[in-house]
C-alpha positions in Angstrom: 93.5 46.2 109.1 92.6 49.4 107.2 89.9 50.2 109.7 92.3 49.9 112.7 94.8 52.3 111.0 92.2 55.0 111.2 92.5 55.1 114.9 96.3 55.2 115.1 97.8 58.4 116.7 98.6 61.2 114.3 102.3 61.6 113.3 104.2 63.9 111.0 104.8 61.5 108.1 102.3 60.1 105.6 103.5 56.5 105.7 101.9 53.8 107.9 102.9 54.8 111.4 105.3 52.5 113.3 105.8 54.8 116.3 104.0 52.4 118.7 105.2 49.1 117.3 107.1 46.9 119.8 110.3 47.0 117.8 110.3 50.9 117.8 109.6 51.0 121.5 112.5 48.7 122.2 114.9 50.7 120.0 113.7 54.0 121.5 114.3 52.7 125.0 117.9 51.7 124.3 118.7 55.0 122.6 117.1 57.0 125.4 119.2 55.1 128.0 122.4 55.7 126.0 121.6 59.4 125.6 121.1 59.7 129.4 124.6 58.5 129.9 126.2 60.8 127.3 128.1 63.9 128.4 126.2 67.2 128.0 126.5 69.1 124.7 128.6 72.2 125.1 130.5 74.6 122.9 133.6 72.7 123.6 132.1 69.3 122.7 130.6 70.6 119.5 133.8 72.3 118.4 135.8 69.1 119.1 133.5 67.1 116.9 134.0 69.4 113.9 137.1 68.8 111.7 139.4 71.8 111.5 138.5 74.3 108.8 135.1 72.7 108.2 132.2 75.3 108.0 128.9 74.0 109.2 125.8 75.2 110.9 127.1 73.7 114.2 130.4 75.5 113.7 128.5 78.8 113.2 126.6 78.1 116.4 129.8 77.4 118.3 131.3 80.6 117.1 128.3 82.6 118.2 128.8 81.4 121.8 132.2 83.0 122.1 132.8 86.1 124.1 133.4 89.3 122.1 134.5 92.6 123.5 134.0 95.9 121.7 136.5 98.5 122.8 137.4 102.1 121.7 133.8 102.8 120.5 131.3 105.6 121.1 127.9 104.1 121.8 124.5 105.1 120.5 122.3 102.8 122.5 119.0 103.4 120.6 117.4 105.4 123.3 119.8 108.0 124.8 120.0 111.5 123.5 123.8 111.5 123.0 126.7 109.1 122.5 128.0 107.3 125.5 131.8 107.4 125.7 134.4 105.6 127.8 132.5 102.3 127.7 133.0 98.9 126.3 130.5 96.2 125.3 130.7 92.5 126.0 128.8 90.1 123.9 128.3 86.5 125.0 126.6 84.1 122.5 123.7 86.0 120.8 123.2 88.6 123.5 124.8 91.6 125.0 126.2 90.6 128.3 127.2 94.0 129.7 128.2 97.6 129.1 130.9 98.6 131.4 133.6 101.3 131.9 136.4 101.0 129.4 139.0 100.4 132.1 137.2 97.2 133.3 139.5 94.2 132.8 138.3 92.1 129.8 137.6 88.4 130.1 140.8 86.5 129.1 138.9 84.4 126.5 137.2 87.3 124.8 137.8 88.2 121.2 138.6 91.9 121.0 137.1 94.1 118.3 138.7 97.6 118.3 136.2 100.1 117.0 138.9 102.7 116.5 136.7 105.5 117.7 133.7 104.6 115.5 130.1 104.7 116.7 128.6 101.4 117.9 124.8 101.4 117.3 122.0 98.9 117.1 121.2 97.2 113.9 118.7 99.0 111.7 115.0 97.9 111.4 112.8 98.5 108.4 109.2 98.3 109.5 107.7 98.1 106.0 109.7 95.7 103.8 108.7 93.2 101.1 111.5 90.6 101.0 109.9 88.7 98.1 108.9 91.7 96.0 111.8 94.2 96.6 114.1 93.0 93.8 112.0 91.6 90.8 110.1 93.8 88.5 106.3 93.6 88.7 106.2 91.6 85.4 108.8 89.2 86.7 107.1 88.8 90.0 103.8 88.0 88.2 105.1 85.6 85.5 108.4 84.1 86.4 108.9 80.6 87.9 108.4 81.2 91.6 111.6 79.3 92.4 113.4 82.1 90.7 111.5 84.7 92.7 112.6 82.9 95.9 116.2 82.8 94.7 116.1 86.6 94.1 114.7 87.0 97.6 117.5 85.0 99.1 120.1 87.2 97.4 118.2 90.3 98.4 118.1 89.1 102.1 121.9 88.8 102.1 122.2 92.3 100.6 119.7 93.7 103.1 121.8 92.4 106.1 124.9 93.9 104.6 123.2 97.3 104.4 123.0 97.1 108.2 119.3 96.1 108.4 119.3 93.2 110.9 115.5 93.1 111.2 112.6 93.7 108.8 108.8 93.7 109.4 107.6 92.1 106.2 104.3 93.6 105.0 103.2 91.0 102.6 104.5 88.0 100.7 105.3 84.3 101.1 108.4 84.7 103.3 107.9 81.9 105.8 110.4 79.6 104.1 113.0 82.4 103.7 112.5 83.3 107.4 113.0 79.7 108.5 116.1 79.3 106.3 117.6 82.5 107.8 116.7 81.5 111.4 118.3 78.0 110.8 121.4 79.7 109.3 120.9 78.0 106.0 121.2 81.4 104.4 122.0 84.9 105.5 119.6 87.7 106.1 117.7 89.9 108.5 115.2 88.7 111.2 111.8 88.7 109.5 108.5 89.5 111.1 106.2 87.9 108.5 102.6 89.0 107.6 102.2 86.3 105.0 99.6 87.0 102.2 98.0 90.3 102.5 94.2 90.2 102.7 92.4 92.0 99.9 88.8 92.3 98.6 88.0 91.5 95.0 89.3 94.3 92.8 91.2 95.7 95.8 94.8 96.7 96.2 95.9 93.1 96.5 93.9 91.7 93.5 96.3 91.4 90.6 94.3 88.9 88.6 93.5 89.4 84.9 90.0 90.5 84.0 89.8 87.2 82.1 89.8 85.4 85.5 86.7 87.2 86.6 84.1 86.2 87.6 85.4 83.3 89.7 82.9 80.5 90.3 82.9 78.8 93.7 84.5 75.7 92.2 87.3 77.6 90.4 90.9 77.2 91.6 92.8 79.9 93.3 94.7 82.4 91.1 98.5 82.3 90.8 99.1 85.1 93.2 96.9 83.4 95.8 98.5 79.9 95.3 102.0 81.2 95.9 100.9 83.2 98.9 101.3 86.8 97.8 97.7 87.7 98.4 94.5 86.3 99.9 91.4 87.5 98.2 88.5 87.6 100.6 85.0 89.0 100.4 82.8 89.0 103.5 83.7 88.5 107.2 83.7 84.7 107.0 86.2 84.7 104.2 88.4 87.2 105.9 88.3 85.2 109.1 89.4 82.1 107.2 92.3 83.8 105.3 93.5 85.6 108.4 93.6 82.3 110.3 95.5 80.7 107.5 98.2 83.3 107.8 98.4 82.8 111.5 98.6 79.1 111.0 101.6 79.5 108.7 103.4 81.7 111.3 102.3 85.3 110.7 103.5 87.7 113.4 100.8 90.2 112.4 98.0 90.4 109.8 98.0 92.9 106.9 94.7 94.0 105.5 94.2 96.2 102.4 91.7 98.9 103.5 92.1 101.3 100.6 93.2 101.8 97.0 96.8 101.7 96.1 99.3 103.1 93.6 100.5 100.0 91.8 97.1 98.1 91.7 95.3 97.9 88.5 91.6 98.5 89.2 91.1 100.7 92.2 91.5 104.4 92.5 93.6 105.7 95.4 90.4 107.3 96.8 88.6 103.9 97.0 87.8 102.5 100.5 88.1 98.7 100.6 86.7 96.1 102.9 84.1 97.0 105.5 84.0 97.4 109.3 82.7 93.8 109.8 85.4 92.4 107.5 88.2 94.3 109.3 86.7 93.3 112.7 86.9 89.6 111.5 90.6 90.0 110.8 91.0 91.8 114.2 89.2 89.0 115.9 91.4 86.3 114.3 94.6 88.3 115.2 93.6 89.2 118.8 92.6 85.6 119.5 96.2 84.8 118.7 97.5 87.7 120.8 98.6 89.9 117.9 97.2 92.7 115.8 96.1 93.9 112.3 97.8 96.7 110.3 96.2 98.2 107.2 97.2 99.6 103.9 95.3 102.9 103.7 95.9 106.4 102.3 92.7 108.3 102.8 90.8 109.7 105.8 87.8 107.5 105.1 89.8 104.3 104.8 91.8 105.0 108.0 88.6 105.9 109.9 86.9 102.7 108.9 90.0 100.7 109.9 90.0 102.4 113.3 86.4 101.5 113.8 87.3 97.9 112.9 89.9 97.8 115.7 93.3 97.8 114.0 96.4 98.9 115.8 98.6 100.3 113.0 98.2 102.3 109.8 100.6 101.8 106.9 101.0 105.0 104.7 98.2 107.4 105.3 99.5 110.2 103.2 96.1 111.6 102.4 94.5 111.7 105.9 93.2 114.9 107.4 93.8 116.4 110.8 90.5 115.1 112.3 91.5 111.6 111.4 95.0 112.0 112.9 93.3 113.3 116.1 91.3 110.1 116.2 94.5 108.1 115.7 96.0 109.8 118.7 92.9 109.2 120.8 93.1 105.5 120.0 96.8 105.3 120.5 97.5 103.9 117.1 100.8 103.3 115.4 101.5 105.1 112.1 104.1 103.4 109.9 105.0 106.2 107.4 107.2 106.2 104.4 109.1 109.2 103.0 107.3 108.9 99.6 108.4 111.9 97.4 108.4 112.4 93.7 112.2 112.0 93.5 114.9 109.5 92.6 113.4 107.0 95.1 109.9 106.9 93.7 108.9 103.4 92.6 109.0 103.4 88.8 105.4 103.3 87.4 105.0 102.6 83.7 101.2 102.6 83.9 100.0 106.2 83.4 97.1 105.6 85.8 99.4 104.4 88.5 101.8 107.3 87.9 98.9 109.7 88.3 98.0 108.1 91.6 101.6 108.2 92.7 101.8 111.9 92.2 98.6 112.5 94.3 99.9 110.3 97.1 103.4 111.7 97.3 102.0 115.3 97.4 100.5 114.4 100.8 103.7 113.1 102.4 104.9 116.4 103.9 101.5 117.1 105.5 101.3 113.5 106.9 104.6 113.8 108.7 103.7 117.3 110.0 100.4 116.0 111.4 102.2 112.9 112.9 104.6 115.2 114.7 101.9 117.7 115.8 99.7 115.1 117.4 102.6 113.0 118.8 101.6 109.8 117.0 103.8 106.8 117.6 105.5 106.9 114.2 107.5 104.1 112.7 109.5 104.1 109.5 109.7 101.7 106.5 110.6 101.8 102.9 107.9 99.8 101.1 110.4 99.2 98.3 108.7 97.3 95.5 109.8 95.8 92.1 113.1 97.6 91.7 116.5 96.2 92.4 118.2 99.5 92.3 115.8 101.1 94.7 116.3 98.3 97.1 120.0 99.3 97.4 118.8 102.8 98.6 117.3 101.5 101.8 119.6 103.5 104.0 119.3 106.5 101.8 115.6 106.5 102.2 116.0 106.4 106.0 118.4 109.4 105.8 115.7 111.2 103.8 113.8 111.6 107.0 116.1 114.6 107.8 113.4 116.6 105.9 111.2 116.3 109.0 113.3 114.9 111.9 116.7 115.4 113.6 119.3 112.7 113.2 118.7 111.6 116.7 115.0 111.1 116.1 115.7 109.2 112.9 118.2 106.9 114.6 115.7 106.2 117.4 112.9 105.5 114.9 115.0 103.0 113.0 116.1 101.2 116.1 114.3 101.2 119.4 111.0 102.7 118.1 110.6 100.2 115.2 111.6 97.4 117.6 108.7 98.5 119.8 106.3 98.2 116.9 107.7 94.7 116.1 107.1 93.6 119.7 103.4 94.6 119.3 102.9 91.0 118.0 103.0 89.8 121.6 103.1 86.0 121.9 103.4 85.8 118.1 106.7 87.6 118.3 109.2 85.2 116.7 112.1 87.0 118.5 110.8 87.9 122.0 114.1 89.1 123.3 114.8 92.8 123.3 115.7 94.4 119.9 116.8 97.8 118.7 118.9 98.8 121.7 122.4 98.3 123.1 121.8 97.2 126.7 122.5 94.1 128.8 120.3 91.2 127.9 119.4 92.6 124.4 120.0 90.6 121.3 123.4 91.4 119.9 122.5 93.1 116.6 125.1 95.9 116.2 126.9 98.1 113.6 130.1 100.1 113.9 130.0 103.2 111.8 133.0 105.1 110.6 131.8 108.5 111.7 129.0 110.0 113.8 125.5 109.5 112.3 124.2 111.9 115.0 125.9 114.7 113.2 125.8 113.3 109.7 122.8 111.2 109.0 123.8 110.7 105.4 126.3 108.1 106.6 123.4 105.7 106.6 123.2 106.1 102.9 126.8 104.7 102.5 126.7 101.3 104.2 129.4 99.8 102.0 131.9 102.5 102.8 131.1 103.4 106.4 129.6 100.3 108.1 132.8 98.7 109.3 131.3 95.9 111.3 127.8 94.3 111.1 126.7 91.8 113.7 123.4 90.0 113.9 122.5 87.6 116.7 126.1 87.7 118.1 127.7 86.7 114.7 129.8 89.1 112.7 128.9 89.2 109.0 131.2 92.1 108.0 134.4 93.5 109.5 136.7 95.8 107.7 138.5 97.1 110.9 142.2 96.6 110.5 143.9 94.3 113.0 140.6 93.2 114.5 140.6 89.5 115.4 137.3 87.7 114.8 
């Protein structure tokens, strides 16, 4: 009997499989016939089945299918150079159905949201976010029960959405469960493009082990940070290939590789180049076989040049590159995801003197990096890279507004909406949200904000989401509405 069980078809549970037993086949046949006779499932049938006042996942889904009409708004659509006036927006389900003249008769069944002259714009996108590591301190992240870390991430995800960020590109951390819970409406948060564990060499920017854990023998177990999925330590092309494939298996939309030294890491100088061309090529092979790409953490010209030779599609940071390297980035049509790192109130607190020294060197290169990106017309995305500081996480919009040092308000708004959405879509068939993001146009996903004021003339409004974001919608559902007399 045990030998026969070895040849049973695989199934999703570990118990002895009964899927092909005669009793199961008979029951399944009866249920299938009954289902075929049942009426189709519609919004009306779902709503009728839910008791009045009961709040459930099905109820939320039914609500999302209703028509909503946004009137009396000025529209920044994510791509145009000026606001569009005299228009109204119709949302059906989770998508924008149409944008039409304001005098077009509204559908009788539509819920009307009066924007009272505010600016309707796409939801914001942070292209370098760490959902797991934004809120806890570094010590807490390294030592606390990981269930607690996940609880902090759930709370931070809710706060992120209420800051108007409806999408984040997560650049490292075990966010697959959080993403699923948000997608299934178990909790509230932004769309997440997950990288999973970032891949780091021994002693690299992603290696936060204690020296007492080194050397690691082949039979030794994984370290804590590897077990929970924060980092994947890999040396040699074969190990990189394995770890990259593991992240893709878990649902990564892109792969993150540490190609150079970092500020917060313990052992490497910021000048250190990490990995090798064959190792990066291994990660690129794994990603491209799945139709997606590799992005790298790198600051210096040498690290970025090596990454380009390895075939990556995007550079994270790059504050210490030179002009020759940026010219190469332009030739290869690379993306550059830059952060406005300055030595100011938004600098990540660094208690370690060595890390603080590295931070000062890095932030001193930020102005030059943005100037080179603009000069050579690099496809530039924006992200915060907020780490280990709950207060700093609340400044997400303020850090976006800080781009006024280098860009116009229009350029900033485009970068945080349609441009960042284009980078997210680079994941191709691994894109977990393949519909159009970052724009207000027919057929796009209905992620929108109503701003009390005009961010095209006052970009600092983005730094005040609690006061000026009057309505926040994600996927056709409204999560905040302070407009008076608006029916929801």
